[in-house]
C-alpha positions in Angstrom: 2.3 -30.5 49.1 5.4 -30.5 46.9 6.7 -33.7 48.5 3.7 -35.5 47.1 4.5 -34.5 43.5 6.6 -36.3 40.9 9.6 -34.0 40.2 11.6 -36.4 38.1 11.2 -34.0 35.1 13.2 -31.5 37.1 15.8 -33.9 38.6 16.6 -35.5 35.2 18.2 -32.2 34.1 20.9 -32.2 36.9 24.3 -33.9 36.7 25.3 -36.5 39.2 29.1 -36.6 38.4 30.1 -34.0 40.9 31.0 -31.4 38.2 29.5 -27.9 37.9 28.2 -25.5 40.6 26.1 -26.7 43.5 22.4 -26.4 42.7 19.4 -25.8 44.9 17.0 -28.7 45.5 14.3 -28.7 42.8 11.7 -29.6 45.4 12.6 -26.5 47.5 12.6 -24.2 44.4 9.2 -25.6 43.3 7.9 -25.1 46.8 9.2 -21.5 46.9 7.7 -20.6 43.5 4.3 -22.2 44.3 4.2 -20.4 47.7 5.0 -17.0 46.2 2.7 -17.5 43.3 -0.2 -18.4 45.7 0.5 -15.0 47.4 0.6 -13.1 44.2 4.4 -12.6 44.1 5.3 -13.4 40.5 8.5 -11.5 39.6 11.8 -13.1 40.4 13.0 -10.0 42.2 9.8 -10.1 44.3 10.6 -13.7 45.2 14.1 -12.7 46.2 12.8 -10.0 48.5 10.3 -12.4 50.0 13.2 -14.7 50.9 14.3 -11.9 53.3 11.1 -10.7 54.9 8.5 -13.4 54.4 8.5 -16.1 57.2 7.0 -18.8 54.9 9.8 -18.3 52.3 12.4 -18.3 55.0 11.1 -21.6 56.3 11.0 -23.1 52.7 14.6 -21.9 51.9 16.0 -22.9 55.3 16.8 -19.2 55.9 18.8 -18.8 52.8 18.4 -15.9 50.3 17.8 -17.1 46.8 19.0 -14.7 44.1 16.5 -13.4 41.6 18.5 -14.6 38.6 18.5 -18.2 40.1 14.7 -18.1 40.3 14.4 -16.7 36.7 16.8 -19.3 35.3 15.0 -22.1 37.1 11.6 -21.0 35.7 13.0 -20.5 32.2 14.8 -23.8 32.2 11.9 -25.9 33.7 9.0 -24.1 32.1 7.5 -27.2 30.5 8.0 -29.2 33.7 6.3 -26.5 35.8 3.3 -26.5 33.4 2.9 -30.2 33.7 2.6 -29.9 37.5 -0.9 -28.4 36.9 -2.3 -31.9 36.4 -0.5 -33.3 39.4 -1.9 -30.5 41.6 -5.3 -31.2 40.2 -4.9 -34.9 41.0 -3.9 -33.9 44.6 -7.0 -31.8 44.9 -9.1 -34.7 43.7 -7.5 -37.1 46.2 -8.5 -34.6 49.0 -12.1 -34.6 47.7 -12.0 -30.9 46.6 -13.0 -31.5 42.9 -16.7 -31.5 42.3 -17.7 -32.5 38.8 -21.4 -31.9 39.1 -21.1 -28.6 37.1 -18.3 -26.7 35.5 -18.3 -23.3 33.7 -16.2 -22.0 30.8 -15.4 -18.4 30.4 -12.9 -16.0 29.0 -11.5 -12.6 29.9 -8.9 -10.3 28.3 -5.4 -9.9 29.8 -2.9 -7.2 28.8 0.3 -8.2 27.1 3.7 -6.6 27.6 3.3 -4.7 24.3 1.9 -1.4 23.1 -0.9 -1.1 20.6 1.5 1.0 18.5 3.7 -2.0 18.0 1.1 -3.5 15.6 2.4 -3.5 12.0 0.8 -4.5 8.7 2.4 -7.1 6.4 4.3 -4.6 4.1 5.9 -3.0 7.1 6.9 -6.4 8.6 8.4 -7.4 5.3 10.4 -4.2 5.2 11.7 -4.8 8.8 12.7 -8.3 7.9 14.5 -7.2 4.7 16.3 -4.4 6.6 17.4 -6.8 9.5 18.6 -9.4 7.0 20.7 -6.8 5.1 22.2 -5.3 8.3 23.0 -8.8 9.7 24.6 -9.8 6.4 26.7 -6.6 6.3 27.9 -7.2 9.9 28.9 -10.8 9.2 30.6 -9.7 5.9 32.7 -7.1 7.8 33.6 -9.7 10.5 34.7 -12.2 7.8 36.7 -9.5 5.9 38.5 -8.4 9.1 39.3 -12.0 10.0 40.6 -12.7 6.5 42.9 -9.7 6.5 44.3 -10.6 10.0 45.0 -14.2 8.9 46.7 -13.2 5.7 48.7 -10.5 7.3 47.4 -7.9 4.8 46.6 -5.4 7.4 47.2 -1.7 8.1 47.6 0.1 11.4 43.9 0.6 11.5 43.3 -3.1 11.1 45.5 -3.9 14.2 43.2 -1.8 16.3 40.5 -3.7 18.3 37.3 -3.9 16.1 34.2 -2.3 17.3 31.9 -4.3 19.6 29.1 -5.1 17.1 27.8 -8.1 19.0 25.1 -6.2 21.0 23.8 -4.7 17.8 23.9 -8.1 16.1 22.0 -9.6 19.0 19.3 -6.9 18.8 19.0 -7.3 15.1 18.6 -11.1 15.4 15.9 -10.6 18.1 14.0 -8.1 16.0 14.3 -10.4 12.9 12.9 -13.4 14.9 10.0 -11.3 16.2 9.2 -9.8 12.8 9.2 -13.3 11.1 7.0 -14.6 13.9 4.6 -11.7 13.5 4.4 -12.3 9.7 3.7 -16.0 10.4 0.9 -15.0 12.8 -0.7 -12.9 10.1 -0.8 -15.8 7.7 -2.0 -18.2 10.4 -4.9 -15.9 11.4 -5.9 -15.5 7.7 -6.7 -19.2 7.6 -10.3 -20.1 8.3 -11.0 -22.2 11.3 -11.6 -26.0 11.1 -15.4 -25.5 11.4 -15.4 -22.9 8.7 -13.3 -25.1 6.4 -15.7 -28.0 7.1 -18.7 -25.9 6.3 -17.2 -24.5 3.1 -16.1 -28.0 2.0 -19.6 -29.4 2.6 -21.2 -26.5 0.6 -18.6 -27.0 -2.3 -19.3 -30.8 -2.3 -23.0 -30.1 -2.7 -22.3 -27.8 -5.6 -20.1 -30.4 -7.2 -22.8 -33.1 -6.7 -25.4 -30.9 -8.4 -23.1 -30.1 -11.3 -22.3 -33.8 -11.8 -25.9 -34.7 -11.7 -26.9 -32.0 -14.2 -24.0 -33.0 -16.5 -25.0 -36.7 -16.3 -28.6 -35.8 -17.1 -27.7 -33.6 -20.1 -25.2 -36.2 -21.4 -27.8 -39.0 -21.2 -30.4 -36.9 -22.9 -28.1 -36.0 -25.8 -26.9 -39.6 -26.1 -30.5 -40.7 -26.4 -31.0 -38.1 -29.1 -28.0 -39.4 -31.0 -29.2 -43.0 -30.7 -32.6 -42.0 -32.0 -31.2 -40.2 -34.9 -28.9 -43.1 -35.7 -31.9 -45.5 -35.6 -34.0 -43.3 -37.9 -31.1 -43.0 -40.3 -30.7 -46.8 -40.5 -34.5 -47.2 -40.9 -34.5 -44.7 -43.8 -31.6 -46.3 -45.5 -33.2 -49.7 -45.2 -36.4 -48.3 -46.8 -34.4 -46.8 -49.7 -34.8 -43.2 -48.6 -31.8 -40.9 -48.6 -31.4 -37.6 -46.7 -34.9 -37.8 -45.4 -34.0 -37.8 -41.7 -33.4 -34.1 -41.1 -30.4 -32.3 -39.8 -28.1 -34.5 -37.6 -27.6 -33.6 -34.0 -24.5 -31.8 -32.7 -21.7 -34.1 -31.6 -21.2 -34.7 -27.9 -18.0 -32.6 -27.7 -19.6 -29.6 -29.4 -23.0 -29.5 -27.7 -23.4 -26.1 -26.1 -25.2 -27.3 -23.0 -22.7 -30.0 -22.4 -19.7 -27.6 -22.9 -21.3 -25.2 -20.4 -22.0 -28.0 -17.9 -18.5 -29.4 -18.1 -17.1 -25.9 -17.5 -19.4 -25.5 -14.6 -18.3 -28.8 -13.1 -14.6 -27.9 -13.6 -15.2 -24.6 -11.8 -17.0 -26.4 -8.9 -14.2 -28.9 -8.6 -11.6 -26.1 -8.5 -13.7 -24.3 -5.8 -13.9 -27.6 -3.8 -10.1 -27.9 -4.0 -9.6 -24.4 -2.8 -12.0 -25.0 0.1 -10.1 -28.1 1.1 -6.7 -26.4 0.9 -7.4 -22.7 1.6 -4.6 -20.2 1.0 -3.4 -17.9 3.7 -3.8 -14.4 2.3 -3.8 -11.7 5.1 -6.1 -8.8 4.8 -4.4 -5.5 3.8 -5.6 -4.0 7.1 -4.5 -7.0 9.3 -1.8 -6.2 11.8 0.5 -8.2 14.2 2.5 -7.0 17.1 6.2 -6.6 16.6 6.9 -6.5 20.3 4.8 -9.6 21.2 3.6 -11.4 18.1 1.5 -13.8 20.1 -0.7 -11.0 21.5 -3.5 -9.4 19.6 -6.0 -6.5 19.9 -8.7 -7.5 22.4 -11.9 -5.8 23.5 -11.3 -4.3 27.0 -13.6 -5.0 29.9 -14.4 -1.3 30.2 -14.6 -0.4 26.6 -11.9 0.3 24.0 -9.2 -2.1 22.9 -6.0 -3.5 24.6 -3.1 -5.4 23.3 -3.2 -8.8 25.0 -4.6 -12.3 25.2 -7.9 -14.0 25.7 -7.6 -16.0 28.9 -9.8 -19.0 29.1 -10.6 -21.1 32.2 -12.8 -24.0 33.1 -13.8 -23.7 36.8 -15.6 -26.1 39.1 -17.0 -25.6 42.5 -14.7 -24.4 45.3 -12.8 -22.3 42.7 -10.9 -25.4 41.4 -9.5 -24.7 37.9 -9.7 -27.8 35.6 -8.0 -26.1 32.6 -6.3 -22.8 31.9 -5.4 -21.7 28.4 -4.5 -18.6 26.4 -6.0 -17.7 23.0 -5.2 -14.9 20.6 -8.7 -14.8 19.1 -10.7 -12.1 20.7 -13.9 -14.1 20.2 -14.8 -16.9 22.6 -16.8 -18.8 19.9 -13.8 -20.9 18.7 -12.6 -21.6 22.2 -15.4 -23.9 23.5 -14.4 -27.1 21.8 -10.6 -26.7 22.7 -11.4 -26.0 26.3 -13.8 -28.9 26.6 -11.2 -31.3 25.1 -8.4 -29.9 27.3 -10.5 -30.3 30.4 -11.3 -33.9 29.5 -7.6 -34.6 28.9 -6.7 -33.0 32.3 -9.4 -35.0 34.0 -8.2 -38.2 32.5 -4.5 -37.5 33.3 -5.4 -36.5 36.9 -7.4 -39.7 37.4 -10.6 -37.9 38.4 -13.4 -40.5 38.5 -16.8 -39.9 36.9 -18.0 -37.6 34.1 -18.8 -33.9 34.3 -22.5 -33.7 34.7 -23.1 -30.2 33.4 -21.1 -27.8 31.1 -22.1 -24.1 31.3 -21.0 -21.2 29.0 -22.3 -17.7 28.2 -23.6 -16.4 24.9 -20.1 -15.6 23.6 -19.6 -19.4 23.0 -22.9 -20.0 21.1 -22.1 -21.7 17.8 -24.1 -24.2 15.8 -20.9 -26.0 14.8 -19.8 -26.3 18.5 -23.2 -27.6 19.5 -23.0 -30.3 16.8 -19.5 -31.3 17.8 -20.4 -31.5 21.5 -23.8 -33.0 21.1 -23.0 -36.0 23.4 -22.3 -33.7 26.4 -24.7 -32.1 28.8 -24.1 -28.6 27.6 -26.0 -25.4 28.3 -24.9 -22.3 26.4 -26.9 -19.1 26.4 -28.0 -18.3 22.8 -29.6 -15.0 23.7 -28.4 -12.3 26.1 -27.4 -12.9 29.7 -30.3 -10.7 30.9 -32.9 -12.7 28.9 -31.5 -16.0 30.1 -31.7 -14.8 33.7 -35.3 -13.8 33.2 -35.0 -10.0 32.9 -36.1 -7.9 29.9 -33.5 -7.8 27.1 -33.2 -6.8 23.5 -32.0 -10.1 22.1 -34.5 -12.7 22.9 -34.6 -14.9 19.8 -32.1 -17.6 19.0 -30.0 -17.5 15.8 -30.5 -20.1 13.1 -29.3 -23.6 14.1 -29.4 -22.9 17.8 -33.1 -23.3 18.5 -32.7 -26.7 20.2 -30.3 -25.2 22.7 -32.8 -22.3 23.3 -35.6 -24.9 23.9 -33.4 -26.7 26.4 -32.6 -23.5 28.3 -36.3 -22.3 28.2 -37.3 -25.1 30.6 -37.4 -24.4 34.4 -34.7 -27.0 34.9 -32.5 -25.4 32.2 -32.9 -21.9 33.7 -32.1 -23.1 37.2 -29.0 -24.9 36.0 -27.7 -22.0 33.9 -28.0 -19.6 36.9 -25.0 -21.5 38.4 -22.7 -20.3 35.7 -21.5 -16.9 37.1 -21.2 -18.3 40.6 -18.9 -21.0 39.4 -16.5 -19.2 37.0 -16.4 -15.6 38.2 -14.6 -16.4 41.6 -12.0 -18.3 39.6 -11.2 -15.1 37.6 -11.3 -13.1 40.8 -8.6 -15.3 42.4 -6.3 -15.1 39.4 -6.7 -11.3 38.9 -6.4 -10.5 42.6 -3.1 -12.3 42.8 -1.6 -11.6 39.4 -3.5 -8.6 38.0 -4.5 -8.4 34.3 -1.0 -8.0 32.9 0.8 -10.9 31.4 4.4 -10.8 30.2 5.3 -12.5 26.9 7.8 -14.6 28.7 5.0 -15.9 31.0 2.8 -16.7 28.0 5.4 -19.0 26.4 6.5 -19.4 22.8 3.4 -20.9 21.1 -0.3 -20.2 20.4 -2.5 -21.3 22.0 -0.5 -21.5 25.2 -1.1 -23.3 28.4 -0.6 -21.7 31.8 -0.5 -23.6 35.1 -1.5 -22.3 38.5 -1.1 -23.7 42.0 -3.6 -23.6 44.8 -3.1 -21.5 47.9 -1.4 -24.3 49.8 1.5 -23.7 52.2 4.2 -26.2 51.4 5.9 -28.4 53.9 9.3 -27.4 55.4 12.1 -28.0 52.9 15.8 -27.6 52.9 17.8 -25.8 50.3 20.9 -27.8 50.9 22.9 -28.3 47.6 22.1 -31.5 45.8 23.4 -32.8 42.5 25.6 -30.4 40.5 23.9 -28.7 37.6 24.7 -26.9 34.4 22.3 -24.1 35.4 20.3 -22.8 38.3 23.4 -22.4 40.4 23.5 -20.7 43.8 24.6 -17.1 43.6 
């Protein structure tokens, strides 16, 4: 299977000038990793052990034992290239006729991160950690500069000639803690920002308020201008008739009219509110927390109650347990994940060259959102807007659709809609079962990657063709041990 993939992204990182240590073949390393991943062997030390006692690994490696550090460096160095192979594997499945686009289902499930719930800190605590790390790092660097300056100038004592203490491990730990604390602080500010749909809704509401204020100000201004013109005409008529001061008290000038001053202030306030809605400020809540161990993780609702520190794993699964898209979100709610997962699936489908369109999209009630329905109105989408029991035809408490979702409820209430929606669990649950049976529900921060949301690739359970681990081009990294 690996022989049919484009591995140029791996091979471009290797030198061809004969310098450096001999490197394993990228094709053989990819085949080894895919084969072990398909069997649920994810750790580098587990892959190293498999090279000794697993017949498939010994065939792939040509009976050579690959060190765990070599595997770890290869995965770390080629993380982006490995992720991009997801689309190539999907294209390979499509060429074998395995991808059925008649119906796909979207669903999410929590996964535990390599972090404790106690690692969550509020913004003041994170600021204190950042300040402490910066001060200690600055003190260490000042001591190093002072020692180097005394040695260079010769102004040293016997104590200065002694080898300085090894502060580099401490400096490394402080730098790592500082990076994680700053990342956690940035996550708090990012999560405080409203979503794109929330911003759009607030901007539209603010624009309506501004339009009403402008209309009211224009009406009041026109009415007062008419009053001023009428008074001016009556004054000129009285003066022409020889009468003086017979026209009554003059109207208040435009700039002093109470109604106009109030309406102008109201319009200015509405415009300021519109500007804030268009450019919202990120102000974290006093109770908001972020993990200092794994800033990308977040408190999630557990499958069996309670909370866990982890991620919200999202998949789009077709028939035959083929995954069209896999993604990680830090938002515990699935409501904001529907549009990104649909767009990601469409991108993967286009990149993999899968012909035709997806004929049916299915999702449970956690994805129900009027904004998502409006954005995806051109797709054949069925999302439960009540409870799963009610949608399946069983007695349930929540049987009425929320505001703005009645059209989806009417579509699901038809016999065709009910029959189509019943496919959802049979499509997506086996996909989760395959992932969790092989990898469990624990995800290391190194596996998740450096950004949020993150993408994760998976390979099908396909035994690779025989490969050789004979050294190829020499490389800067991924050397044989």
